[in-house]
Each structure stands twice: as structure tokens, then as C-alpha cells.
C-alpha positions in Angstrom: 1.8 2.5 18.6 2.8 -1.1 17.8 0.3 -1.2 14.9 1.6 2.1 13.5 5.2 0.6 13.6 3.9 -2.5 11.9 2.2 -0.5 9.3 5.3 1.6 8.7 7.4 -1.6 8.3 4.9 -2.9 5.8 5.0 0.4 3.9 8.8 0.4 3.9 9.0 -3.3 2.8 6.7 -2.6 -0.2 8.4 0.7 -1.2 5.2 2.6 -0.4 6.9 4.5 2.4 9.4 6.0 0.0 6.6 7.1 -2.2 4.8 8.7 0.8 8.0 10.6 1.9 8.5 11.8 -1.7 4.9 12.9 -1.8 5.3 14.9 1.4 8.3 16.7 0.0 6.4 17.5 -3.2 3.4 18.6 -1.1 5.6 20.9 1.0 7.2 22.5 -2.1 3.8 22.7 -3.8 2.4 24.6 -0.8 5.3 27.0 -1.1 4.5 27.6 -4.8 0.8 28.0 -4.0 1.6 30.5 -1.3 3.8 32.5 -3.7 1.4 32.4 -6.6 -2.1 32.6 -5.2 -3.2 36.0 -4.0 -6.1 34.6 -2.0 -3.9 32.4 0.2 -2.3 34.6 2.8 0.2 32.2 4.5 2.2 29.0 4.2 -0.1 27.3 6.7 -3.1 28.3 4.6 -1.4 26.9 1.5 -0.8 23.6 3.3 -4.4 23.6 4.5 -5.7 24.4 1.0 -3.6 21.5 -0.6 -4.8 19.1 2.2 -8.4 20.0 1.5 -7.8 19.6 -2.2 -5.8 16.3 -1.9 -8.4 14.7 0.3 -11.1 15.9 -2.1 -13.0 17.6 0.7 -13.3 21.0 -0.9 -14.4 23.3 2.0 -14.1 26.3 -0.3 -12.3 28.5 2.2 -9.5 29.0 -0.3 -9.4 28.5 -4.1 -6.6 28.6 -6.7 -7.3 31.3 -9.3 -4.1 31.2 -11.3 -3.3 28.7 -14.0 -0.1 27.5 -12.1 -2.1 27.2 -8.9 -4.8 25.1 -10.5 -2.2 22.9 -12.2 -0.4 22.3 -8.9 -3.7 21.5 -7.3 -4.6 19.0 -9.9 -1.2 17.3 -9.7 -1.3 17.1 -5.9 -4.9 15.8 -5.9 -4.1 13.1 -8.4 -0.9 12.1 -6.6 -2.8 11.9 -3.3 -5.6 9.8 -4.7 -3.1 7.3 -6.2 -1.0 7.2 -3.0 -4.1 6.7 -0.8 -5.3 3.8 -3.0 -1.8 2.3 -2.9 -1.5 2.5 0.9 -5.0 1.1 1.3 -4.2 -1.8 -1.1 -0.9 -2.6 0.6 -2.4 -2.7 4.1 -5.4 -4.7 3.0 -3.2 -7.1 1.1 -0.9 -7.5 4.1 -3.7 -8.2 6.5 -5.3 -10.7 4.1 -2.0 -12.6 3.9 -1.6 -12.3 7.6 -5.0 -13.8 8.3 -4.4 -16.6 5.7 -1.1 -17.5 7.4 -2.8 -17.4 10.9 -5.5 -19.7 9.6 -2.9 -22.0 8.0 -1.1 -22.1 11.3 -4.3 -23.0 13.1 -5.0 -25.8 10.6 -1.5 -27.1 10.9 -1.7 -27.2 14.7 -5.1 -29.0 14.3 -3.7 -31.5 11.9 -0.7 -32.1 14.3 -3.1 -32.9 17.1 -5.0 -35.3 14.7 -1.8 -37.1 13.9 -1.3 -37.8 17.6 -4.9 -38.8 18.3 -4.2 -42.1 20.0 -1.8 -40.3 22.5 -4.4 -37.6 23.5 -5.9 -37.7 27.0 -9.7 -37.7 27.4 -9.7 -34.0 28.2 -7.7 -33.2 25.1 -10.0 -35.4 23.0 -13.0 -33.5 24.4 -11.4 -30.1 23.6 -10.5 -31.4 20.0 -14.1 -32.5 19.5 -15.4 -29.1 20.6 -13.0 -27.4 18.1 -14.3 -29.6 15.3 -17.9 -28.8 16.2 -17.1 -25.0 16.2 -15.3 -25.4 12.9 -18.3 -27.1 11.4 -20.7 -24.5 12.7 -18.6 -21.6 11.4 -17.8 -23.0 8.0 -20.6 -25.4 6.9 -23.7 -23.9 8.5 -22.8 -20.4 7.3 -22.1 -21.7 3.8 -18.4 -20.7 3.6 -17.0 -24.1 2.6 -20.3 -25.4 1.2 -20.3 -22.6 -1.4 -16.7 -23.1 -2.4 -17.0 -26.8 -3.1 -20.3 -27.4 -5.0 
């Protein structure tokens, strides 16, 4: 639940939440139009289902738009859904990339802080610091992360 709240906060902060809400309103109205225009779609719930299947590009084939207006609405909703899905994915990935960079920077800052106070550290703290340096070397140099970045 906390992750969903965090994601919603990210979406609100970037303006993507407003786009999502607007899309849902358009989606609901488009379902009404589809229900009214399409003879093969018997109810509003079926119209919502049809647009969901179209928007997610699943295409089960249980319903199909046969009128020109229905097909145009389907194309518009599908394009909007594709763009919105890509935007949400991009925003979330970008946020988590920045979050991981900040966390790594925090860790590096704490590590540098300890190095600045090296003479004041106890033998146990020096041992722990030495182990952290060894783990860092294993993770970044032996697997080629930093070695590849700095030729």
C-alpha cells in the first residue's frame, strides 16, 4: 500500500496523475458512446470491457466495433492508452533510477565521512570499513562495472 501511495505521489508530482484521471473520464465517456453506437455490444460493462481489451492491445475478439464512429473511438482510446502506459512506465523508471542514484550517493557520502575520521575509528570499525571496501571492489571491479566506465 505504501508503494502505491508513493507511486501516486510521483505521478501527481510529474503531472501524469492528471493525465491518467482525464484518460479515465474520456474512457468512461467513450464506453458510453460505444455502448450507444455499437449493435454488438449489449451493455455498458461490455463496452468498458471492449475498450479495455482494445486499449491494452489484447484483442480477445469477444466484441468488435463495426461502425465508423466505434472504430474511430477505439483507435483514439488505444493510442491514448499506449501513450499513457509509456509515460507512466517512463516516470516510474526515471524516479526509481534517481532514487537509486541518490541512495548510492548517500552511501558513498557516509563512506567518505568514515574515511575522513579514519584515525578516530576503533579496530572493530576499521575491520568493518575494510570489509566494505573489499565488497565494493568485488562488486564494481571484478564484474567490470567501473573498469568498463574508465578505460
